[in-house]
C-alpha positions as CSV (number, residue, x, y, z in Angstrom):
1,X,179.5,12.9,120.8
2,X,178.0,9.9,119.1
3,X,174.9,10.2,117.1
4,X,173.4,6.9,118.2
5,X,173.7,7.7,121.9
6,X,171.0,10.5,121.9
7,X,167.6,9.0,122.4
8,X,165.9,11.9,120.6
9,X,167.4,11.2,117.3
10,X,167.3,7.5,117.4
11,X,164.8,5.9,115.0
12,X,162.3,3.9,117.1
13,X,159.5,2.4,114.9
14,X,157.0,2.1,117.7
15,X,157.4,5.7,118.8
16,X,157.2,6.8,115.2
17,X,153.9,5.0,114.7
18,X,152.4,6.4,117.8
19,X,153.6,9.9,116.9
20,X,152.0,9.6,113.5
21,X,148.7,8.3,115.0
22,X,148.7,11.0,117.6
23,X,149.4,13.6,114.9
24,X,146.6,12.3,112.7
25,X,144.1,12.2,115.7
26,X,145.1,15.8,116.6
27,X,144.8,16.8,112.9
28,X,141.3,15.2,112.7
29,X,140.2,16.9,115.9
30,X,141.6,20.3,114.8
31,X,140.0,19.9,111.4
32,X,136.7,18.8,112.8
33,X,136.4,21.2,115.7
34,X,138.9,24.1,115.1
35,X,139.7,24.6,111.5
36,X,136.1,24.6,110.3
37,X,134.8,27.3,112.8
38,X,138.0,29.3,112.3
39,X,137.6,29.1,108.5
40,X,134.0,30.1,108.9
41,X,134.9,33.1,111.1
42,X,137.6,34.1,108.5
43,X,135.0,33.8,105.7
44,X,132.4,35.8,107.6
45,X,135.0,38.5,108.4
46,X,136.1,38.5,104.7
47,X,132.4,39.0,103.7
48,X,131.9,41.8,106.2
49,X,135.0,43.5,105.0
50,X,133.9,43.1,101.3
51,X,130.4,44.5,102.2
52,X,132.0,47.4,104.1
53,X,134.2,48.2,101.1
54,X,131.2,48.1,98.8
55,X,129.2,50.3,101.1
56,X,132.2,52.7,101.3
57,X,132.4,52.8,97.5
58,X,128.7,53.4,97.3
59,X,128.9,56.1,99.9
60,X,131.8,57.8,98.1
61,X,129.9,57.7,94.8
62,X,126.8,59.1,96.5
63,X,128.9,61.8,98.1
64,X,130.4,62.7,94.8
65,X,127.0,62.8,93.2
66,X,125.6,65.0,96.0
67,X,128.6,67.3,95.8
68,X,128.1,67.7,92.0
69,X,124.4,68.3,92.6
70,X,125.1,70.9,95.3
71,X,127.7,72.6,93.0
72,X,125.1,72.8,90.3
73,X,122.4,74.2,92.7
74,X,124.9,76.8,93.9
75,X,125.7,77.8,90.4
76,X,122.0,78.1,89.5
77,X,121.4,80.1,92.7
78,X,124.3,82.4,91.8
79,X,122.9,82.9,88.3
80,X,119.5,83.6,89.7
81,X,120.9,86.1,92.2
82,X,122.9,87.9,89.5
83,X,119.8,88.0,87.3
84,X,117.8,89.4,90.2
85,X,120.4,92.0,90.9
86,X,120.5,93.1,87.2
87,X,116.7,93.3,87.1
88,X,116.7,95.4,90.3
89,X,119.4,97.7,89.0
90,X,117.4,98.1,85.7
91,X,114.2,98.8,87.6
92,X,116.0,101.3,89.8
93,X,117.6,103.0,86.8
94,X,114.1,103.2,85.0
95,X,112.6,104.6,88.2
96,X,115.4,107.2,88.5
97,X,114.9,108.1,84.8
98,X,111.1,108.4,85.3
99,X,111.5,110.6,88.3
100,X,114.0,112.8,86.5
101,X,111.5,113.2,83.7
102,X,108.7,113.9,86.1
103,X,110.8,116.5,87.9
104,X,111.8,118.1,84.6
105,X,108.1,118.3,83.6
106,X,107.2,119.9,86.9
107,X,110.0,122.4,86.6
108,X,108.8,123.3,83.1
109,X,105.2,123.6,84.3
110,X,106.3,125.8,87.2
111,X,108.4,127.9,84.8
112,X,105.4,128.4,82.5
113,X,103.2,129.4,85.4
114,X,105.8,131.8,86.6
115,X,106.1,133.3,83.2
116,X,102.3,133.6,82.9
117,X,102.3,135.3,86.3
118,X,105.0,137.7,85.2
119,X,103.1,138.5,82.0
120,X,100.0,139.2,83.9
121,X,101.9,141.4,86.3
122,X,103.6,143.2,83.5
123,X,100.2,143.7,81.8
124,X,98.8,145.3,84.9
125,X,101.8,147.4,85.4
126,X,101.7,148.4,81.8
127,X,98.0,149.4,82.2
128,X,98.8,151.5,85.3
129,X,101.7,153.1,83.5
130,X,99.6,153.8,80.4
131,X,96.9,155.3,82.6
132,X,99.4,157.6,84.3
133,X,101.0,158.6,81.0
134,X,97.7,159.4,79.2
135,X,96.2,160.8,82.4
136,X,92.9,159.5,81.5
137,X,91.0,156.4,81.4
138,X,91.2,154.4,78.2
139,X,88.4,152.2,77.1
140,X,88.9,148.4,77.4
141,X,89.7,147.9,73.8
142,X,92.6,150.5,73.8
143,X,93.9,149.1,77.1
144,X,94.1,145.6,75.7
145,X,95.8,146.8,72.5
146,X,98.4,148.7,74.6
147,X,99.0,145.6,76.8
148,X,99.4,143.3,73.9
149,X,101.9,145.7,72.3
150,X,103.9,146.0,75.6
151,X,104.0,142.2,76.0
152,X,105.0,141.6,72.4
153,X,107.9,144.0,72.9
154,X,109.2,142.1,76.0
155,X,111.9,139.5,75.5
156,X,111.0,136.4,77.6
157,X,113.5,134.2,76.0
158,X,116.1,134.8,78.7
159,X,113.6,133.5,81.3
160,X,113.1,130.1,79.6
161,X,115.3,127.2,80.3
162,X,118.1,126.5,77.8
163,X,117.9,122.7,76.9
């Protein structure tokens, strides 16, 4: 195969010039009507992507800030809840202590009233017994003296509460 026999690889100056002219015309048309709008679309898309990335960074920063703020608020709420629980427990304990003291005072008062009632009953019984023993009526002064002596001889310490 001879190199000069193939028309595609033969150097023809007229064809070369027309090829270069057609190429330059095509280049000018593409540059004027295609490359400019294509480059403009590429630049616009690049700007949109850049803005989207910036917005995503801003949104991420805002999300981090909000997350930290929410964590802080949750921590404060937990602290307040714990303080509230402690305060309620302290109030309940104080109320329980106050009620125990009130109950203790009521028990002591009822014990004193019961002892007084017992003393009165013992005094009356002593008076009746003294009347029967003496078989006569004593005057009031003697009766009171006998009652006071009888009550004085009684041991009420076993009836009082041991603290």
